N, C-alpha and C positions, 0 to 999 in steps of 0.2 A: 773586260781583264783590267787592272784598276792598284794601282805602290803604291805605296808610301812617298807621302812629300818629300822630296831630297833635301839637301843644302846646295845656294848657288854659288858654284865659285866664283870671282869676277875674275880671273884669269882667263882665256880660249886653253881646253885644254888638248893639245893635240893629238893629232888625228893618231890612232890605231895601224891605220896603214893610207899610203898615197905612193901613186903613181901614176899608168895608164898604161892602154889596156888600146892593141890597133883594133878598126873595122874597117869597117870598106875602104877601099882604092888606095893605100894605104896612106890611111889616116888612123892619128890616137886620139881619144877621149882622154883625158884625165881627169880624178874623184881620189875623195876624202870618206876613210872608214872609222865610223867610230863604236863603240862597246863591244862586240863580245859576237864573237867572229862566224858561232854557229845560233846564234839567237837571230829571232824567228825578225823578219829586213824590213825598213823603209828609204827610199831611196829621196833625196829630199831637193828639189830641182832649186834652185834660189830666181830671187827675182831679177829685175832689167833695171842698173843692173849689180852684179854681182858676182859670185864663182865659189865655185866648194868646198870652201869652208864658210860660208855664210847659214851655219847651222847656231841656233843660239845652244850658249854654253847650257844654259837648262838640262835643254834634250841634248848635250854627248853625256853628262854628268850622267841624266836617266839611263840611259843605254847604257850605261855598265853597270852602274847600279840594279838593272830589270832586266841585266843581260837581253838588251834587245839590238839591232844592228842598225847603225844608221850608216847610209850612206849620199856624200857629197857629188856633185856631179859637175862637170866644168861643160859648159856649151860651147859649139869653139868659133874658135878667137876670143879666146880665155883662158889663162891659167896654160898647162901646156897643151890644151888641145886643139889640134889642129886646124885654121881659120877656113870655113868653108862655108857655104850660103844654101842652106835644103831651099828643092823648090818648094816645099811648106814642111806644114809644123809635121803631117803625117811621119812622113819622111823617117824623122830624129829618130823614132824607135825599132827603124834597122839596125841604129847603134847601139841603142840602147839591146836588146835582144844578144849585142854579142857581148860587149860589159856584162852583162847577166852572167854570161855562160861561163867566159873567164872568170870571174866568180865564185861561181858552180851557187848561182842561184836560182829555186823555181818557183819559188810565189816569194811574192812581196806588195807592201803598201804604197803608194810612189803621191808626198806631199807639194802641190806649187803652189812658192808665195809670187802672184803678184803677175808679172812676166814668166816666171812658173807656170802656173797654173794651165794653161795651155798645154805645155809637154806633158803636163802632169798626165791632165784629159786627154791625151794624144794614145799615150798608154794607156790610158784604162779602152781606148777603142780597136784600138789595135793590136792586145796582150788581156784580152777576159783568157787568155788558159793558165795564167802566172800573174798577173796585176788583181786581188782580189777584189780592191778597195783605192779612189782617189780620194785626199786631201787637197781642198781647195783656200787657202788665204790670204781672203782680196783678189781673186785674179781677172788678167784679164778679158774682155766679152769678146767674138770675133764683129771684127767691123764687115768686112763683107759678107755676101751669101745668104741664105734664108734666117740664118740665125743668129742675123749684125743686130746691135745693139751701136740705138746711136748717140751724137754728145761726148764730154769727157773729155780729161788732157788726151787723149789715144788720140783723137781726130787733127791733132798737130799732125802727128806721122799722116796720118790719110794724108794730109793736102801734100806734105814733103814726099812720099812718094817718093816720086820721079828721079829728084833730086836724091838722097839719101842712096838710090839703085847705083845712077849713076857716080855718086863720089867713096862709097862703101870704102871704097882700101884707104886713097890716103886720106881720107875723113877718121877712118882705123888709124891710121898711123902718127897724124898728130892730136889724136886723142891719148893716145899711148904718149908721147911727148910730154904734152901736157901735164899729167900724170905723175912720172916720171919726173917733173920738175918742181910739183907743190909736193912730195912728196914728205920734204920737213914738217909744212906746214898739216901736214894730215889730219890731226888734233883737233888744233883749231877749229882749219876749215868747217869737218863734224858739226863740233860746236854750234858757228855760226851758221850752221844748213839748217842745227835745232832747230837753234833760238829762232825762225819765222816757219814755224811747221807748226800745226792744231796741235791743244794739248795733249791732245792723246798722244803723236810720234813724239815732241819734248819731254817727256815725262819720263818713256823710252829709251830713248838716244839718252837721255841725263845720270840712268844707271851706267854703276863703268861698266860693268857685266857685256853690256848688249855695245854700250863703244871698245870695248875690246875687242868684241867681235866682231864688228864692222870693220875697224884697221887692221884688224890681222889678215882682213877677207882681202879689203882690199888692194894692202898696201902686196903678198902673197899674188897674187892673182891680178897683177899686171905688173908681174917683174917683165915678163915679156912680149903684151902683147895685147890691147881692148881695144879690139875689133865685133869680141859677142853683142855689145846693145847695141850696134851698129843695124847688124844685120836681127834683131829679136824686133825692132820697128820694124825693118822693113817687111819678115813673115806675119806680124801680128794686121801688116796692113793689104794683107790677102788672102784668099780662100785657108783653110785652114789641111784640107787634105783630106776630111772627115764633117761630120755634121754631128751633133750634142744628142743627135738620138740612138748615134752609132754606140755611144757612149755604154753598156748598159751589165758593168758593175756598179757598183753603190758610191755612191758620191754622198761625200758629208762636205759642204761650204761653210767660212766661215765670213763674216766681214764686219765691219767698223763700221756705226753707222753717221760714220766720221769724218768719213773714206773722199779726199781730197782731192787724191788722182785715180781712185776707178771708183764710178761712186756705186753706191751701195745697190740704187735702180737696177747697173750693171749685173749686178750680184741675183738681184730678184728674178732675170731675163735668163738668165744661166740655168737657173735652179731650174724654174719655170719647163724647160724643154729641155730636159735630163732626165731617162727615164724612172730613178730611182735617183733623188737624191734628195737632203732635206738639208737646210737656212739653217745656221747660229750668227741670232744679233755676238757681236759685242758690242756690248751697253757701250757706248762713247769712245771707244776708242776710232781713232784713225788711220789707214794704210798699213802702219808696220803694225796692228794689233795684232796680230797671227800671230807673230812672234814672241809671244809674254801668254800663250797659253799652248809651249811646245810642249806639255805632258797631257792633255787634254787628249788636242789633235794624235798625238802617238797611241793611249788609247785607245781609243773611239776603232785609229787602224788597227791596231794591232787584238783590239779585243771583236772587227769583221770579219780578219783571215780567220780568226780559231773560229769563230760560231762554221766562217763554212766548208773547215778543213770537219769542222765538227758532221755537217749536214751531207760530205759526202759518205 
């Protein structure tokens, strides 16, 4: 399924619907929705760090013009989602199922950027009757168990895991306070970060619409709390609660061949262990390259969903 290219606005389009849903144990998950409320659905899992509005501006525009529905979800400890540390990544899918029920979503594709990749794969493993396809954009690979991939920056979290687990709550409070104190300098800080990145990420972060999206997501998501990235790092250093061979739905993986955060070979490793997966190399791009091909990703996953519906 392919739609015409859309004109990319420079400022983020506001969500068509935003709120929170009750999940297990009295907790809540917050979400932001874009596009058509009755269109084919895609859940977009943000990276680490990130929040529910970390969805490219062109993806929001495309969803509206093509009649698609995109839902970004705050993980526990960011935005309005209740802070919580899952025992493993698979456990989050029980909360996802409750959110999908509340939003009346029967079938969907799930996209995961970077740290959102493991959550997207977990959804494919746990909910094959609802999740018709998974898209991973430079996703984190397992660090434990038979699927583990060695090396990469994530190994720093592996070594620091005991300390992170012991100090997660106070570190989260400190991180929230630090972000609040530098909010007036968020724009220059993002420019400074971009200046020291590889060419691919530097160019993407230099585009006005991407800079506006990241700032909107950061400032909105961190208004109350910022412990989710720490929980992510802890969970990435544990076994995920499922094996890659358990993900029976089609997986489409995009990875920049100049990725400096998650090594390209980690993506190749995961794809080789997934039952139904293909790798698309994003030539010359680094870690955030997948955000620059949002329309291609959406077309691919929606097409897989349509093909599955016809087959049934």
